[in-house]
N, C-alpha and C positions, 0 to 999 in steps of 0.2 A: 253218278256212281251206279254200278250195276248191283242190284239186289235181287233176291229170290222173289218172284211174283207173289202178290198177296194170297192168291188162291193156293199156291203150293205151300206157302207158309201155313195157311189154315189147315191143310191136310196133314202137314207134319205135326202141327200142334194137336190135332185130333187123335193122332196115333200115339201121342205121349201119354204118360200115366195121368190119370185123373186124380185130382187132389180131394181129400176128405175135408169135412167141415172143421174138424179139430186142427188139421194142419193149416187151414186158412186163418183160424183164430190165432194160432201160434205165430204165423208169419206176420199178421197185422200188428201184434204186440211186440214182436221181437225186432222188427226193422223200422227205422224212421221213415216218415213220408218223403217221397222223392221230390227233388227240386226240378227246375226247368233244365238245368245243365246236366249233361251226362256224367259229370265228375262230382256231382253234389251228393251222391248216395254211396252207401257201403257196397263195394263191389262183391258180388256173390263169389263164393269159393269155386275152385275148379270143378267141383262135382256137378255144377249146373251149366258148365260151358265146355266147349271143345275148341281145339286150336288146329285149324286146317293148314294154315300157311305161316311161315316165318319170313319177314322181309329183312333185307340187309341194306340199310341206308339211314341217314339222319340229316338234319339241317347242317349246312356249312355256311357260316356267316362271314362276310367280308365287309370292310368299311373303308371309305375314302372321302376326301374333301370334295365337295361340289364347288366347281369354279376354281379360281386361282388360289393355290395353297401357299402363296408367298405374301408375307405381311410386313409392315413397317414398324420400326421402333416407336414406342409411345402410342400405338394404335389400340383402340378398343373396337373389336370386330365381332360380328355375328358369324360364327363358324358353322357352316352348313355341312352336315355329314350324311352321306348316303350309305345305308346298310343294304347289302345285296345278299340274297339267299341262293347259294349255288349248290345246294345239296342234290345228290343223285341217288337213285336206287340201284344198287349193284346187282340185285337179283332177288328171287323168291325161292323158298324151299317148301315143297309139299310134304307135310308131316303125315306119317302113317297113322291116321286117326279115322275111325268110323263110328257112327252112331247106330245103335241097335234099332231095328224096326223102321228104318228109312231106306227106301230104294236107292240103288247106286246113282241113278240119274238125278234124283232130288238132292242127294247128298253132294253130288258134284256141283250142282247149282249153288248150294249153300257155300261150298268151298270157294268157288269163283267169286261169289259176292264178298266173302271175307277178304280175298286177295285184293279186290278193288278198295276195300276200306284200308288195307295195309299200305296203300300208296300214299296215304297222308303222313307217313312216317318222316318225310322230309320237311314238313311244315313246322315252323317255329311259332310258338304261342307265348303270349304274355312276356315279351322281351323287355327287360329293364336294363337301361344303359346309363352309366355314370362316367363322365369325362374327368380324367385325372391328369394333372400336369406334373411331369417329373423334373421340372426345373423351377428355380425361384424367379426366373425372369418372366414366366408366363403364368398368369393367374386365371383360373376358371371361376366365373361369378357363380356363387352358390345358388342364387335364385333359379338358375336354369340348369342345374347340375344333374338332375334326375329326369330322364326321358323314357317314355314307354311306347311300345308298338304292340298292339293287341294281337295281331297275327301276320305272319309273313310266309307266303307260300314260296316254294322253290321256283326260281326264274323271275321273281319279282323283287322290287326294291322299296325301301321306305326312307323318308327324309326326317332327320332330327336336327335340332339346332341348339347350340351353346353360345354363350358370350364369353369371350376371352379378352384379357387386357395384357398387352405386351409392354414391359418396362422400357423406358427410354434409353437405358444403358445396356440393353440386350446385345451381346455380340452377334454379328451376322453369321449365318450358317444354317445347317439343317437341324431340326428338332423333331422329337417324337412324343406325341401325346398318347396316353393310354386310355382305352375304352373298355373297362370290365363290363361284360354283359352276362345276364343269366336268362334262361328261357326254358320252357317245357316243350317236349316233343313226344309224339306217340311212339311208345316202345313196342307195344304188341296189341293185337286185336284178337279177341276170342268170340266165337259164335255161341249164342245162348241156345241151350237145348230145350226140349219140351218140359223138362223137369223144373225149369225156372219159374213156371207158372205156380208151382207149389209155394213160392215165396211171395205170391201176390204181385209179381212183376209181369203184367200181361203185355206191355208194349216194348219190352226190351229185346233187341235183336243181337246186340253185341255188348261186350264189356271191353273197356280200353284201359291199358296200363300206360301211364305217362312217366317219363324220366325227366329230371332237371339237369341241365348242363350249365356250367359256368366256365367262361373263358375270357381272355383279354385280347381285344383287337388293338392294333397299332395304327395310329394316325400320323403320317409324316407331314410336317409343314416346314417352311423355311422363312428366315428373317433376312430380307434383302440387304445387301451391303449398300451403304450410302454415306455421304459426308456427315460429320457431326462437329459442331463448332463450340469452342469455349473462348471466353474473354480471358486472356492471359496477362494483360498489362493495360493500365490506364495512367496516362501522365497528363499533368496540367490541373488547374483548379479554376473555379469560378469566383467572381467578385461582384458584390452588389453594384448594380448600375453600370457594369462594364461588359464588354464582349471579349471572350477569351477562346483560344484554340485548345481543344481537348483531343489527345491522341489515344485511339483505342486499337489494341492489337488483338486480332482474332486468329485462332489456330484450328486447323482441320485435324481432329484427333482420330478419325476413322479411316476406312479402307479405300474409299473412292474419291476421285478428283471432282471437285466442285467447279464446274466450268462457268466462265463469265459471271463471277460472283459480284454482288453489289451489297454493300452494308447500308443499313438505314436505321436512323434513330427517330424516336418518337418523344418529343418534348412537350410539356404542358406548362401553362402559366404557374409560376412567374418566370419560367425559362422560355426562350424562343430561339429559332435558328432560321437563317435564310436558305440554307442548303442542307437538307436532311439525308441525302443519299450520296455515297461515295463509291465509285467503281473500284473493285479490287482485282479483277481478272481471274485467271484460273488459280485454284488453290489445291495442291496435291496433298496426299496423306502426310501428316506431320509438318506441313508447311504453315507459315504465318504470314499475315498481311496486316498493315497498319492503316487505319482510316483516320483522317483529321477532320474534326467537326468544329466549326465556329459557333459558339453558343453564347447568347446574351442573357443576362439576368436583370430583372427589374431592380430599381434602387431599394424598394421596400421588401425584397425577397428575404425570407427567413434564413438566418445563418444556420446551416446544418449540412449533412451529407445527403445528396439527392441520388435516387436510383432511377436512371434513365433507361427506358426500354429500347432494345435494338434487335435487329434480326438480319440474317443473311439470305438474300434471294440468289438462286443459282440454277443451272441446268444440269440435271442428273444424267446418268449413263444411258438412259432411254430417250434422251432428248426432251424430257418434260421439265417444265419450270417447277421448282420446289422451294420451300422455305424452311429455314431452321426453326428450332424452338426459340422462345423469347430469351434473349441474352441481356442480362442486367449490366449496366455500366454505372458504377458508383463513383460520384464526383463530389468533392467537398466545395461548399460555397463559403467564402470568407467575407467579413465585414469590410466595407470601404474605409479608408483612412479619413479621420476627421480633419477637414480643412476650413480655414476662415474665408468666408465668402466676401465679395466686393462690398456688399451692403454692410457686413460686419466691420470691414476696414473703415468704411466711410463713417460709421457711427463712432468708432474709436477716435478717428481724426477730429470729428466734431467735439467729442468730449475733451480731447486734449487741447483743442483751440479754446474751448470755453474755459478750461482750467487756466490756460495761459492768460486769457483776458482778465480773469478774476485776480490772478496773482499780480499781473501788471498794474491793474487798477489799484490794488491794495498798496503797491509800492509807491505809485504816484501820490496817493493820498498821504502817505507817511512823509514824503519829501515836502509837500506843500505845508504840512503841519510844522515841519522843522523850520521852514523859511519864515513863517509868520509868527514864530514864537518871539517874546520880548528879549532884548539883549541883557548882558550881565551888568549889574549895578556899578561895579568898579570900572567898567569900560569907559 
């Protein structure tokens, strides 16, 4: 930045009115100590400053997604946003101001130095940004919701990041996220006169007025169209110790064709299968395909409803292999019918034969007794 040389500044200050001891004491007690930042003190009133130039311009912030703005349903993504400052200075206006007791040449140097300071009017300071979703389908995680950029000069960019979660039922299409931002910018610069030394401010060259601006930037994103599957029908049941065929019907409820689709089930003990994958072919929007799986259950399997995991693998419109979400297949398992085993039959026969032998022996004994009994006396 161009400023008046130190020697010139000293000459100007020497020509200014000298302060008295009383004014110095008053200034020390009337004003707080200055901080390191130029905005930390009470700005002197206009009686101690002059305004040589007025600039016309301010920050102009734009925002966009860095990288691919297209996302998938059910995705949790880190959304990278680039903020660009495209502010421009439209011009300067020389104000009709003159200080008494300063030569025209020196005053022109002071005026030009102020104009250089005015060029900072397009710099945005202390940018605070909060991402807001205007739809129930997209959630902005609160932990990353407030982002800050300390300073952004015109012609430069800054990157901020948010975490978003997209609902698995989000319709495909274009969406708009809102990014309310607030920031400070330099509204006016005034040059300190020699009188400012009467306030005890020996190192101040300028006073700066800041304005705060609030605006909402818009972030366009899109949710890509893709197949989405549901289990619409399950027929068949399982039985302890047997292998049964279960028919599962899948429907594509979304906008895109699922090419070369294959259904897969994932079974765990006490269930098993020899063939877990069934090819379904292309499935268009609103179309259904049925896959038949042969599933065996162990004899000791618990009788209940089983939730079997399944999924659809397919080729999307970009030629990439994709997978559906987990699709539950609910199948009841029934108890096997009670049957008499061969061993049981053999035991029953042995028991019957033994009973027959006992009864037969008892009858023979009774006949023998009857035959050996003495005859009738009258016979």
